[in-house]
Structure formats: C-alpha cells, structure tokens
All heavy atoms as a GROMACS GRO file, in nm:
protein
  483
    1MET      N    1   0.981  -9.382 -12.241
    1MET     CA    2   0.901  -9.275 -12.297
    1MET      C    3   0.753  -9.315 -12.289
    1MET      O    4   0.714  -9.422 -12.332
    1MET     CB    5   0.946  -9.250 -12.442
    1MET     CG    6   0.861  -9.144 -12.508
    1MET     SD    7   0.900  -9.122 -12.680
    1MET     CE    8   1.016  -8.992 -12.671
    2GLU      N    9   0.674  -9.225 -12.240
    2GLU     CA   10   0.529  -9.252 -12.227
    2GLU      C   11   0.459  -9.222 -12.357
    2GLU      O   12   0.491  -9.128 -12.426
    2GLU     CB   13   0.472  -9.160 -12.118
    2GLU     CG   14   0.328  -9.190 -12.085
    2GLU     CD   15   0.282  -9.105 -11.970
    2GLU    OE1   16   0.361  -9.068 -11.882
    2GLU    OE2   17   0.161  -9.078 -11.967
    3ARG      N   18   0.368  -9.311 -12.391
    3ARG     CA   19   0.292  -9.298 -12.517
    3ARG      C   20   0.169  -9.211 -12.486
    3ARG      O   21   0.107  -9.222 -12.384
    3ARG     CB   22   0.252  -9.431 -12.566
    3ARG     CG   23   0.367  -9.517 -12.608
    3ARG     CD   24   0.325  -9.654 -12.640
    3ARG     NE   25   0.258  -9.653 -12.772
    3ARG     CZ   26   0.210  -9.762 -12.831
    3ARG    NH1   27   0.226  -9.877 -12.774
    3ARG    NH2   28   0.151  -9.752 -12.946
    4THR      N   29   0.131  -9.132 -12.583
    4THR     CA   30   0.012  -9.049 -12.566
    4THR      C   31  -0.112  -9.136 -12.589
    4THR      O   32  -0.105  -9.243 -12.645
    4THR     CB   33   0.003  -8.931 -12.667
    4THR    OG1   34   0.007  -8.987 -12.798
    4THR    CG2   35   0.122  -8.836 -12.647
    5THR      N   36  -0.227  -9.090 -12.542
    5THR     CA   37  -0.353  -9.167 -12.545
    5THR      C   38  -0.386  -9.216 -12.684
    5THR      O   39  -0.418  -9.329 -12.705
    5THR     CB   40  -0.469  -9.082 -12.491
    5THR    OG1   41  -0.436  -9.041 -12.355
    5THR    CG2   42  -0.596  -9.166 -12.486
    6HIS      N   43  -0.374  -9.125 -12.784
    6HIS     CA   44  -0.416  -9.166 -12.920
    6HIS      C   45  -0.322  -9.273 -12.979
    6HIS      O   46  -0.358  -9.344 -13.070
    6HIS     CB   47  -0.426  -9.046 -13.012
    6HIS     CG   48  -0.298  -8.973 -13.041
    6HIS    ND1   49  -0.213  -9.016 -13.138
    6HIS    CD2   50  -0.242  -8.870 -12.983
    6HIS    CE1   51  -0.106  -8.936 -13.144
    6HIS    NE2   52  -0.123  -8.848 -13.049
    7GLU      N   53  -0.198  -9.281 -12.929
    7GLU     CA   54  -0.107  -9.386 -12.981
    7GLU      C   55  -0.123  -9.517 -12.911
    7GLU      O   56  -0.097  -9.621 -12.963
    7GLU     CB   57   0.036  -9.341 -12.962
    7GLU     CG   58   0.075  -9.221 -13.049
    7GLU     CD   59   0.212  -9.173 -13.015
    7GLU    OE1   60   0.269  -9.205 -12.910
    7GLU    OE2   61   0.271  -9.102 -13.101
    8SER      N   62  -0.181  -9.518 -12.790
    8SER     CA   63  -0.188  -9.646 -12.716
    8SER      C   64  -0.317  -9.724 -12.752
    8SER      O   65  -0.326  -9.842 -12.721
    8SER     CB   66  -0.185  -9.624 -12.567
    8SER     OG   67  -0.293  -9.537 -12.527
    9HIS      N   68  -0.412  -9.662 -12.815
    9HIS     CA   69  -0.540  -9.729 -12.852
    9HIS      C   70  -0.555  -9.718 -13.001
    9HIS      O   71  -0.569  -9.605 -13.051
    9HIS     CB   72  -0.662  -9.667 -12.780
    9HIS     CG   73  -0.646  -9.676 -12.632
    9HIS    ND1   74  -0.663  -9.794 -12.563
    9HIS    CD2   75  -0.618  -9.583 -12.538
    9HIS    CE1   76  -0.648  -9.768 -12.433
    9HIS    NE2   77  -0.619  -9.640 -12.416
   10PRO      N   78  -0.562  -9.830 -13.070
   10PRO     CA   79  -0.579  -9.819 -13.218
   10PRO      C   80  -0.718  -9.774 -13.257
   10PRO      O   81  -0.816  -9.794 -13.182
   10PRO     CB   82  -0.555  -9.964 -13.264
   10PRO     CG   83  -0.587 -10.047 -13.142
   10PRO     CD   84  -0.550  -9.967 -13.023
   11TRP      N   85  -0.725  -9.713 -13.373
   11TRP     CA   86  -0.856  -9.676 -13.432
   11TRP      C   87  -0.907  -9.803 -13.495
   11TRP      O   88  -0.829  -9.877 -13.563
   11TRP     CB   89  -0.844  -9.566 -13.531
   11TRP     CG   90  -0.807  -9.437 -13.467
   11TRP    CD1   91  -0.899  -9.344 -13.422
   11TRP    CD2   92  -0.680  -9.383 -13.434
   11TRP    NE1   93  -0.832  -9.238 -13.362
   11TRP    CE2   94  -0.696  -9.259 -13.372
   11TRP    CE3   95  -0.550  -9.430 -13.460
   11TRP    CZ2   96  -0.592  -9.181 -13.329
   11TRP    CZ3   97  -0.445  -9.350 -13.416
   11TRP    CH2   98  -0.465  -9.226 -13.353
   12ARG      N   99  -1.036  -9.831 -13.488
   12ARG     CA  100  -1.091  -9.953 -13.544
   12ARG      C  101  -1.217  -9.923 -13.622
   12ARG      O  102  -1.296  -9.838 -13.592
   12ARG     CB  103  -1.135 -10.046 -13.426
   12ARG     CG  104  -1.019 -10.095 -13.346
   12ARG     CD  105  -1.064 -10.187 -13.235
   12ARG     NE  106  -0.950 -10.238 -13.165
   12ARG     CZ  107  -0.935 -10.244 -13.036
   12ARG    NH1  108  -1.033 -10.200 -12.960
   12ARG    NH2  109  -0.830 -10.292 -12.980
   13ILE      N  110  -1.228 -10.001 -13.732
   13ILE     CA  111  -1.353 -10.002 -13.812
   13ILE      C  112  -1.382 -10.148 -13.845
   13ILE      O  113  -1.290 -10.229 -13.847
   13ILE     CB  114  -1.351  -9.915 -13.937
   13ILE    CG1  115  -1.232  -9.958 -14.029
   13ILE    CG2  116  -1.347  -9.768 -13.903
   13ILE    CD1  117  -1.230  -9.889 -14.161
   14TRP      N  118  -1.502 -10.181 -13.872
   14TRP     CA  119  -1.549 -10.314 -13.915
   14TRP      C  120  -1.605 -10.293 -14.052
   14TRP      O  121  -1.692 -10.206 -14.071
   14TRP     CB  122  -1.651 -10.371 -13.819
   14TRP     CG  123  -1.588 -10.420 -13.693
   14TRP    CD1  124  -1.552 -10.548 -13.660
   14TRP    CD2  125  -1.551 -10.342 -13.578
   14TRP    NE1  126  -1.500 -10.554 -13.536
   14TRP    CE2  127  -1.499 -10.429 -13.480
   14TRP    CE3  128  -1.559 -10.205 -13.549
   14TRP    CZ2  129  -1.452 -10.383 -13.354
   14TRP    CZ3  130  -1.514 -10.162 -13.423
   14TRP    CH2  131  -1.464 -10.247 -13.331
   15VAL      N  132  -1.560 -10.371 -14.148
   15VAL     CA  133  -1.601 -10.351 -14.288
   15VAL      C  134  -1.674 -10.473 -14.339
   15VAL      O  135  -1.624 -10.589 -14.328
   15VAL     CB  136  -1.478 -10.326 -14.380
   15VAL    CG1  137  -1.520 -10.311 -14.526
   15VAL    CG2  138  -1.400 -10.205 -14.328
   16ASP      N  139  -1.792 -10.453 -14.393
   16ASP     CA  140  -1.875 -10.555 -14.459
   16ASP      C  141  -1.873 -10.526 -14.610
   16ASP      O  142  -1.941 -10.434 -14.654
   16ASP     CB  143  -2.017 -10.550 -14.406
   16ASP     CG  144  -2.106 -10.660 -14.466
   16ASP    OD1  145  -2.077 -10.712 -14.574
   16ASP    OD2  146  -2.210 -10.691 -14.403
   17THR      N  147  -1.789 -10.600 -14.685
   17THR     CA  148  -1.776 -10.574 -14.826
   17THR      C  149  -1.896 -10.620 -14.908
   17THR      O  150  -1.918 -10.569 -15.018
   17THR     CB  151  -1.647 -10.637 -14.879
   17THR    OG1  152  -1.651 -10.778 -14.851
   17THR    CG2  153  -1.523 -10.576 -14.820
   18ARG      N  154  -1.974 -10.715 -14.858
   18ARG     CA  155  -2.093 -10.762 -14.930
   18ARG      C  156  -2.201 -10.659 -14.931
   18ARG      O  157  -2.262 -10.631 -15.035
   18ARG     CB  158  -2.144 -10.891 -14.867
   18ARG     CG  159  -2.057 -11.013 -14.895
   18ARG     CD  160  -2.121 -11.141 -14.848
   18ARG     NE  161  -2.262 -11.138 -14.861
   18ARG     CZ  162  -2.352 -11.196 -14.777
   18ARG    NH1  163  -2.308 -11.267 -14.679
   18ARG    NH2  164  -2.480 -11.183 -14.793
   19GLN      N  165  -2.223 -10.594 -14.815
   19GLN     CA  166  -2.327 -10.493 -14.805
   19GLN      C  167  -2.273 -10.351 -14.818
   19GLN      O  168  -2.354 -10.257 -14.813
   19GLN     CB  169  -2.404 -10.510 -14.668
   19GLN     CG  170  -2.474 -10.641 -14.659
   19GLN     CD  171  -2.553 -10.650 -14.533
   19GLN    OE1  172  -2.626 -10.554 -14.495
   19GLN    NE2  173  -2.544 -10.757 -14.462
   20LYS      N  174  -2.143 -10.338 -14.831
   20LYS     CA  175  -2.078 -10.208 -14.850
   20LYS      C  176  -2.108 -10.114 -14.727
   20LYS      O  177  -2.159 -10.006 -14.743
   20LYS     CB  178  -2.113 -10.142 -14.977
   20LYS     CG  179  -2.058 -10.219 -15.101
   20LYS     CD  180  -2.086 -10.153 -15.227
   20LYS     CE  181  -1.987 -10.039 -15.248
   20LYS     NZ  182  -1.994  -9.982 -15.383
   21ILE      N  183  -2.076 -10.166 -14.606
   21ILE     CA  184  -2.103 -10.091 -14.482
   21ILE      C  185  -1.974 -10.090 -14.400
   21ILE      O  186  -1.906 -10.188 -14.384
   21ILE     CB  187  -2.215 -10.160 -14.398
   21ILE    CG1  188  -2.344 -10.165 -14.474
   21ILE    CG2  189  -2.230 -10.087 -14.266
   21ILE    CD1  190  -2.454 -10.246 -14.406
   22VAL      N  191  -1.946  -9.969 -14.352
   22VAL     CA  192  -1.831  -9.953 -14.260
   22VAL      C  193  -1.898  -9.914 -14.123
   22VAL      O  194  -1.980  -9.824 -14.119
   22VAL     CB  195  -1.739  -9.842 -14.304
   22VAL    CG1  196  -1.632  -9.813 -14.200
   22VAL    CG2  197  -1.678  -9.875 -14.436
   23SER      N  198  -1.859  -9.989 -14.019
   23SER     CA  199  -1.912  -9.964 -13.885
   23SER      C  200  -1.803  -9.920 -13.794
   23SER      O  201  -1.690  -9.960 -13.807
   23SER     CB  202  -1.975 -10.090 -13.829
   23SER     OG  203  -2.079 -10.137 -13.910
   24PHE      N  204  -1.834  -9.831 -13.699
   24PHE     CA  205  -1.739  -9.785 -13.598
   24PHE      C  206  -1.760  -9.864 -13.469
   24PHE      O  207  -1.712  -9.823 -13.362
   24PHE     CB  208  -1.756  -9.639 -13.574
   24PHE     CG  209  -1.716  -9.556 -13.696
   24PHE    CD1  210  -1.815  -9.502 -13.782
   24PHE    CD2  211  -1.586  -9.537 -13.727
   24PHE    CE1  212  -1.778  -9.434 -13.894
   24PHE    CE2  213  -1.546  -9.469 -13.842
   24PHE     CZ  214  -1.644  -9.413 -13.924
   25HIS      N  215  -1.830  -9.978 -13.475
   25HIS     CA  216  -1.854 -10.068 -13.366
   25HIS      C  217  -1.854 -10.209 -13.425
   25HIS      O  218  -1.869 -10.227 -13.544
   25HIS     CB  219  -1.986 -10.036 -13.294
   25HIS     CG  220  -2.103 -10.038 -13.390
   25HIS    ND1  221  -2.167 -10.154 -13.431
   25HIS    CD2  222  -2.163  -9.935 -13.453
   25HIS    CE1  223  -2.263 -10.122 -13.517
   25HIS    NE2  224  -2.265  -9.987 -13.529
   26GLU      N  225  -1.836 -10.307 -13.340
   26GLU     CA  226  -1.832 -10.444 -13.386
   26GLU      C  227  -1.964 -10.478 -13.452
   26GLU      O  228  -2.073 -10.448 -13.401
   26GLU     CB  229  -1.808 -10.542 -13.270
   26GLU     CG  230  -1.786 -10.684 -13.314
   26GLU     CD  231  -1.739 -10.771 -13.201
   26GLU    OE1  232  -1.720 -10.723 -13.089
   26GLU    OE2  233  -1.724 -10.892 -13.225
   27ALA      N  234  -1.961 -10.541 -13.568
   27ALA     CA  235  -2.081 -10.574 -13.645
   27ALA      C  236  -2.063 -10.714 -13.702
   27ALA      O  237  -1.961 -10.752 -13.758
   27ALA     CB  238  -2.096 -10.475 -13.759
   28GLU      N  239  -2.169 -10.794 -13.687
   28GLU     CA  240  -2.166 -10.932 -13.734
   28GLU      C  241  -2.147 -10.937 -13.881
   28GLU      O  242  -2.204 -10.856 -13.962
   28GLU     CB  243  -2.302 -10.998 -13.699
   28GLU     CG  244  -2.304 -11.147 -13.729
   28GLU     CD  245  -2.433 -11.212 -13.685
   28GLU    OE1  246  -2.493 -11.166 -13.588
   28GLU    OE2  247  -2.477 -11.310 -13.752
   29GLY      N  248  -2.060 -11.025 -13.927
   29GLY     CA  249  -2.030 -11.044 -14.068
   29GLY      C  250  -1.931 -10.944 -14.125
   29GLY      O  251  -1.906 -10.938 -14.244
   30SER      N  252  -1.872 -10.860 -14.036
   30SER     CA  253  -1.778 -10.759 -14.082
   30SER      C  254  -1.634 -10.794 -14.041
   30SER      O  255  -1.614 -10.863 -13.936
   30SER     CB  256  -1.812 -10.626 -14.021
   30SER     OG  257  -1.941 -10.582 -14.069
   31GLN      N  258  -1.541 -10.748 -14.115
   31GLN     CA  259  -1.397 -10.770 -14.089
   31GLN      C  260  -1.342 -10.655 -14.012
   31GLN      O  261  -1.354 -10.538 -14.054
   31GLN     CB  262  -1.321 -10.791 -14.219
   31GLN     CG  263  -1.171 -10.809 -14.207
   31GLN     CD  264  -1.142 -10.945 -14.147
   31GLN    OE1  265  -1.208 -11.043 -14.179
   31GLN    NE2  266  -1.040 -10.950 -14.063
   32LEU      N  267  -1.276 -10.683 -13.901
   32LEU     CA  268  -1.212 -10.580 -13.820
   32LEU      C  269  -1.088 -10.530 -13.889
   32LEU      O  270  -1.004 -10.606 -13.936
   32LEU     CB  271  -1.174 -10.635 -13.684
   32LEU     CG  272  -1.088 -10.543 -13.595
   32LEU    CD1  273  -1.157 -10.419 -13.554
   32LEU    CD2  274  -1.047 -10.623 -13.472
   33MET      N  275  -1.071 -10.399 -13.888
   33MET     CA  276  -0.945 -10.332 -13.935
   33MET      C  277  -0.901 -10.241 -13.823
   33MET      O  278  -0.980 -10.160 -13.770
   33MET     CB  279  -0.972 -10.253 -14.063
   33MET     CG  280  -1.014 -10.335 -14.181
   33MET     SD  281  -1.037 -10.238 -14.330
   33MET     CE  282  -0.869 -10.195 -14.368
   34GLU      N  283  -0.774 -10.250 -13.784
   34GLU     CA  284  -0.713 -10.168 -13.678
   34GLU      C  285  -0.607 -10.077 -13.740
   34GLU      O  286  -0.529 -10.127 -13.824
   34GLU     CB  287  -0.657 -10.251 -13.566
   34GLU     CG  288  -0.759 -10.318 -13.486
   34GLU     CD  289  -0.692 -10.385 -13.361
   34GLU    OE1  290  -0.572 -10.405 -13.358
   34GLU    OE2  291  -0.773 -10.415 -13.271
   35PHE      N  292  -0.599  -9.957 -13.693
   35PHE     CA  293  -0.498  -9.860 -13.741
   35PHE      C  294  -0.431  -9.804 -13.622
   35PHE      O  295  -0.491  -9.758 -13.526
   35PHE     CB  296  -0.565  -9.749 -13.818
   35PHE     CG  297  -0.644  -9.801 -13.937
   35PHE    CD1  298  -0.776  -9.835 -13.927
   35PHE    CD2  299  -0.587  -9.812 -14.060
   35PHE    CE1  300  -0.849  -9.881 -14.034
   35PHE    CE2  301  -0.654  -9.860 -14.171
   35PHE     CZ  302  -0.790  -9.898 -14.160
   36HIS      N  303  -0.295  -9.800 -13.629
   36HIS     CA  304  -0.216  -9.734 -13.525
   36HIS      C  305  -0.174  -9.598 -13.568
   36HIS      O  306  -0.104  -9.528 -13.492
   36HIS     CB  307  -0.098  -9.826 -13.490
   36HIS     CG  308  -0.142  -9.953 -13.427
   36HIS    ND1  309  -0.170  -9.966 -13.297
   36HIS    CD2  310  -0.168 -10.072 -13.482
   36HIS    CE1  311  -0.214 -10.089 -13.275
   36HIS    NE2  312  -0.211 -10.158 -13.386
   37SER      N  313  -0.208  -9.559 -13.688
   37SER     CA  314  -0.181  -9.425 -13.736
   37SER      C  315  -0.313  -9.355 -13.769
   37SER      O  316  -0.395  -9.406 -13.847
   37SER     CB  317  -0.097  -9.431 -13.864
   37SER     OG  318  -0.102  -9.311 -13.938
   38HIS      N  319  -0.331  -9.240 -13.712
   38HIS     CA  320  -0.457  -9.166 -13.735
   38HIS      C  321  -0.471  -9.127 -13.884
   38HIS      O  322  -0.579  -9.132 -13.939
   38HIS     CB  323  -0.465  -9.039 -13.648
   38HIS     CG  324  -0.597  -8.975 -13.651
   38HIS    ND1  325  -0.618  -8.849 -13.702
   38HIS    CD2  326  -0.720  -9.018 -13.605
   38HIS    CE1  327  -0.744  -8.819 -13.693
   38HIS    NE2  328  -0.810  -8.918 -13.635
   39ASP      N  329  -0.362  -9.090 -13.947
   39ASP     CA  330  -0.359  -9.055 -14.089
   39ASP      C  331  -0.405  -9.172 -14.175
   39ASP      O  332  -0.481  -9.155 -14.269
   39ASP     CB  333  -0.220  -9.004 -14.133
   39ASP     CG  334  -0.188  -8.864 -14.076
   39ASP    OD1  335  -0.280  -8.797 -14.037
   39ASP    OD2  336  -0.066  -8.838 -14.069
   40MET      N  337  -0.352  -9.292 -14.142
   40MET     CA  338  -0.392  -9.408 -14.222
   40MET      C  339  -0.538  -9.441 -14.201
   40MET      O  340  -0.609  -9.482 -14.294
   40MET     CB  341  -0.306  -9.530 -14.184
   40MET     CG  342  -0.162  -9.517 -14.237
   40MET     SD  343  -0.148  -9.503 -14.414
   40MET     CE  344  -0.214  -9.660 -14.465
   41PHE      N  345  -0.586  -9.424 -14.078
   41PHE     CA  346  -0.726  -9.446 -14.047
   41PHE      C  347  -0.817  -9.354 -14.131
   41PHE      O  348  -0.909  -9.396 -14.200
   41PHE     CB  349  -0.751  -9.420 -13.898
   41PHE     CG  350  -0.898  -9.416 -13.860
   41PHE    CD1  351  -0.969  -9.531 -13.848
   41PHE    CD2  352  -0.957  -9.294 -13.831
   41PHE    CE1  353  -1.104  -9.529 -13.812
   41PHE    CE2  354  -1.092  -9.290 -13.794
   41PHE     CZ  355  -1.167  -9.407 -13.783
   42LEU      N  356  -0.783  -9.226 -14.132
   42LEU     CA  357  -0.863  -9.129 -14.212
   42LEU      C  358  -0.852  -9.158 -14.362
   42LEU      O  359  -0.953  -9.143 -14.434
   42LEU     CB  360  -0.810  -8.985 -14.182
   42LEU     CG  361  -0.840  -8.935 -14.042
   42LEU    CD1  362  -0.782  -8.797 -14.022
   42LEU    CD2  363  -0.990  -8.937 -14.012
   43HIS      N  364  -0.736  -9.199 -14.408
   43HIS     CA  365  -0.721  -9.232 -14.550
   43HIS      C  366  -0.815  -9.346 -14.586
   43HIS      O  367  -0.880  -9.344 -14.689
   43HIS     CB  368  -0.576  -9.267 -14.578
   43HIS     CG  369  -0.553  -9.307 -14.720
   43HIS    ND1  370  -0.552  -9.222 -14.824
   43HIS    CD2  371  -0.533  -9.433 -14.770
   43HIS    CE1  372  -0.536  -9.292 -14.938
   43HIS    NE2  373  -0.521  -9.418 -14.906
   44CYS      N  374  -0.819  -9.451 -14.501
   44CYS     CA  375  -0.901  -9.566 -14.529
   44CYS      C  376  -1.047  -9.528 -14.528
   44CYS      O  377  -1.127  -9.567 -14.617
   44CYS     CB  378  -0.872  -9.674 -14.428
   44CYS     SG  379  -0.957  -9.829 -14.464
   45VAL      N  380  -1.090  -9.448 -14.426
   45VAL     CA  381  -1.226  -9.399 -14.422
   45VAL      C  382  -1.263  -9.325 -14.548
   45VAL      O  383  -1.373  -9.345 -14.608
   45VAL     CB  384  -1.250  -9.311 -14.296
   45VAL    CG1  385  -1.382  -9.237 -14.302
   45VAL    CG2  386  -1.244  -9.402 -14.168
   46ASP      N  387  -1.176  -9.237 -14.595
   46ASP     CA  388  -1.199  -9.163 -14.719
   46ASP      C  389  -1.212  -9.258 -14.840
   46ASP      O  390  -1.296  -9.233 -14.927
   46ASP     CB  391  -1.086  -9.061 -14.745
   46ASP     CG  392  -1.093  -8.941 -14.655
   46ASP    OD1  393  -1.202  -8.917 -14.592
   46ASP    OD2  394  -0.990  -8.872 -14.641
   47GLU      N  395  -1.128  -9.360 -14.845
   47GLU     CA  396  -1.134  -9.457 -14.954
   47GLU      C  397  -1.266  -9.529 -14.964
   47GLU      O  398  -1.324  -9.542 -15.070
   47GLU     CB  399  -1.015  -9.556 -14.945
   47GLU     CG  400  -0.881  -9.498 -14.974
   47GLU     CD  401  -0.869  -9.461 -15.119
   47GLU    OE1  402  -0.904  -9.543 -15.208
   47GLU    OE2  403  -0.811  -9.348 -15.145
   48TYR      N  404  -1.316  -9.573 -14.847
   48TYR     CA  405  -1.444  -9.641 -14.847
   48TYR      C  406  -1.557  -9.545 -14.884
   48TYR      O  407  -1.655  -9.581 -14.948
   48TYR     CB  408  -1.476  -9.712 -14.713
   48TYR     CG  409  -1.402  -9.840 -14.699
   48TYR    CD1  410  -1.301  -9.857 -14.603
   48TYR    CD2  411  -1.426  -9.945 -14.782
   48TYR    CE1  412  -1.230  -9.973 -14.591
   48TYR    CE2  413  -1.357 -10.067 -14.775
   48TYR     CZ  414  -1.261 -10.078 -14.678
   48TYR     OH  415  -1.192 -10.200 -14.666
   49ALA      N  416  -1.548  -9.418 -14.841
   49ALA     CA  417  -1.652  -9.319 -14.878
   49ALA      C  418  -1.651  -9.298 -15.029
   49ALA      O  419  -1.755  -9.286 -15.092
   49ALA     CB  420  -1.625  -9.187 -14.805
   50ALA      N  421  -1.532  -9.295 -15.091
   50ALA     CA  422  -1.523  -9.281 -15.234
   50ALA      C  423  -1.583  -9.394 -15.310
   50ALA      O  424  -1.628  -9.384 -15.426
   50ALA     CB  425  -1.378  -9.259 -15.276
   51LYS      N  426  -1.588  -9.516 -15.245
   51LYS     CA  427  -1.646  -9.633 -15.306
   51LYS      C  428  -1.793  -9.650 -15.273
   51LYS      O  429  -1.846  -9.757 -15.291
   51LYS     CB  430  -1.567  -9.759 -15.263
   51LYS     CG  431  -1.422  -9.761 -15.310
   51LYS     CD  432  -1.352  -9.879 -15.255
   51LYS     CE  433  -1.206  -9.882 -15.300
   51LYS     NZ  434  -1.134  -9.993 -15.247
   52ALA      N  435  -1.853  -9.547 -15.215
   52ALA     CA  436  -1.997  -9.539 -15.183
   52ALA      C  437  -2.041  -9.636 -15.074
   52ALA      O  438  -2.151  -9.689 -15.069
   52ALA     CB  439  -2.082  -9.556 -15.305
   53TYR      N  440  -1.943  -9.663 -14.978
   53TYR     CA  441  -1.982  -9.744 -14.860
   53TYR      C  442  -2.065  -9.660 -14.766
   53TYR      O  443  -2.043  -9.540 -14.755
   53TYR     CB  444  -1.858  -9.790 -14.790
   53TYR     CG  445  -1.798  -9.919 -14.843
   53TYR    CD1  446  -1.748  -9.927 -14.973
   53TYR    CD2  447  -1.793 -10.037 -14.763
   53TYR    CE1  448  -1.695 -10.046 -15.023
   53TYR    CE2  449  -1.740 -10.154 -14.815
   53TYR     CZ  450  -1.691 -10.159 -14.945
   53TYR     OH  451  -1.636 -10.273 -14.993
   54ARG      N  452  -2.162  -9.722 -14.701
   54ARG     CA  453  -2.239  -9.653 -14.598
   54ARG      C  454  -2.170  -9.663 -14.465
   54ARG      O  455  -2.096  -9.762 -14.442
   54ARG     CB  456  -2.379  -9.718 -14.585
   54ARG     CG  457  -2.467  -9.701 -14.705
   54ARG     CD  458  -2.608  -9.758 -14.685
   54ARG     NE  459  -2.600  -9.902 -14.654
   54ARG     CZ  460  -2.659  -9.957 -14.548
   54ARG    NH1  461  -2.724  -9.884 -14.458
   54ARG    NH2  462  -2.654 -10.086 -14.526
   55TYR      N  463  -2.188  -9.569 -14.378
   55TYR     CA  464  -2.127  -9.566 -14.246
   55TYR      C  465  -2.237  -9.576 -14.140
   55TYR      O  466  -2.342  -9.523 -14.151
   55TYR     CB  467  -2.047  -9.437 -14.224
   55TYR     CG  468  -1.920  -9.441 -14.308
   55TYR    CD1  469  -1.918  -9.403 -14.440
   55TYR    CD2  470  -1.803  -9.484 -14.249
   55TYR    CE1  471  -1.801  -9.414 -14.517
   55TYR    CE2  472  -1.685  -9.492 -14.321
   55TYR     CZ  473  -1.688  -9.453 -14.456
   55TYR     OH  474  -1.573  -9.460 -14.531
   56GLN      N  475  -2.203  -9.652 -14.035
   56GLN     CA  476  -2.293  -9.661 -13.918
   56GLN      C  477  -2.215  -9.671 -13.791
   56GLN      O  478  -2.098  -9.703 -13.789
   56GLN     CB  479  -2.386  -9.780 -13.930
   56GLN     CG  480  -2.316  -9.912 -13.937
   56GLN     CD  481  -2.419 -10.030 -13.945
   56GLN    OE1  482  -2.529 -10.009 -13.988
   56GLN    NE2  483  -2.378 -10.145 -13.903
   0.00000   0.00000   0.00000
C-alpha cells in the first residue's frame, strides 16, 4: 500500500523552553519534536500557543 505524502514526511517543530519559542525550522538551543499525525501536531501547536510561546 502506498503512503500519501503527508504520511511519509513527519511534521516538525523545534521548541526552546527557556525562551518560550516554537520554530518551524531548526533553531540552535531548541529541542526537535516530530509528529506523524497531523492532529497531534496541531494539538501540540495549540498547547504551546495557550502557554504564550512565540512562533517563528
């Protein structure tokens, strides 16, 4: 069975908990988080927004 494009590439964010920044690209001092579920990715993004994290 062939996988669709969105399933074959995980969604990624880099999180800097000291500076409260979420990046959609690799960022020095940030921890990589990978998601294979789009719903889980969006849930995590919403959670960081609720905690007043900045996005870049």
